[in-house]
C-alpha positions in Angstrom: -5.7 -30.3 -17.7 -6.5 -28.8 -21.0 -9.0 -26.4 -19.3 -6.4 -25.2 -16.9 -3.9 -24.6 -19.6 -6.4 -22.6 -21.6 -7.2 -20.5 -18.6 -3.5 -19.5 -18.3 -3.3 -18.8 -22.0 -6.2 -16.4 -22.0 -6.5 -13.2 -20.2 -8.6 -14.4 -17.2 -8.5 -11.0 -15.5 -11.9 -9.3 -15.8 -11.7 -6.2 -17.9 -14.0 -4.2 -15.6 -11.3 -3.8 -12.9 -9.4 -0.6 -13.0 -6.9 1.1 -10.7 -7.9 4.7 -10.4 -4.9 7.0 -10.4 -5.2 10.1 -8.3 -6.1 13.2 -10.3 -3.9 16.0 -8.7 -5.9 18.7 -10.6 -9.0 18.0 -8.4 -7.0 18.9 -5.2 -8.1 15.9 -3.3 -5.8 14.9 -0.4 -5.0 11.5 1.1 -3.7 11.2 4.6 -0.8 9.1 5.6 -0.6 7.6 9.1 1.8 5.2 10.9 0.5 1.6 10.7 2.0 0.8 14.0 1.3 3.7 16.4 -1.3 5.6 14.4 0.5 8.9 14.3 -0.4 11.2 11.4 2.6 11.4 9.1 1.8 13.4 5.9 -0.9 14.6 3.5 -0.4 13.9 -0.2 -2.4 14.2 -3.4 -4.8 11.2 -3.7 -8.4 10.2 -3.3 -10.5 12.3 -0.9 -11.1 10.7 2.5 -8.6 7.9 1.9 -5.8 6.9 4.3 -2.6 5.2 3.4 -0.1 3.8 5.8 3.6 3.8 6.4 5.9 3.8 9.5 6.9 6.8 11.5 10.7 7.1 12.2 10.3 5.8 15.7 8.4 2.7 14.8 10.6 2.1 11.8 13.7 2.1 14.0 12.0 -0.2 16.5 11.3 -2.7 13.6 14.9 -2.4 12.4 16.2 -3.1 15.8 13.9 -6.1 16.3 15.0 -7.4 12.8 18.7 -7.0 13.7 18.1 -8.8 17.0 16.3 -11.6 15.2 19.1 -12.0 12.6 21.8 -12.2 15.3 20.1 -15.2 16.9 
């Protein structure tokens, strides 16, 4: 158990991992599309050729309706 405790006490995360923040000055754009239906939603500053996901208003309302129906049961 001492080995497990020491693992929690030290920073076990490798220091070569980094989360790259988008550099807006480079003008790269990231596309946003609906994770449910695949409709293109937006273009925002980000990494070139990357796609992020969200929900379009129609799919979002369908999910809310399904959630409300589930909660009423």
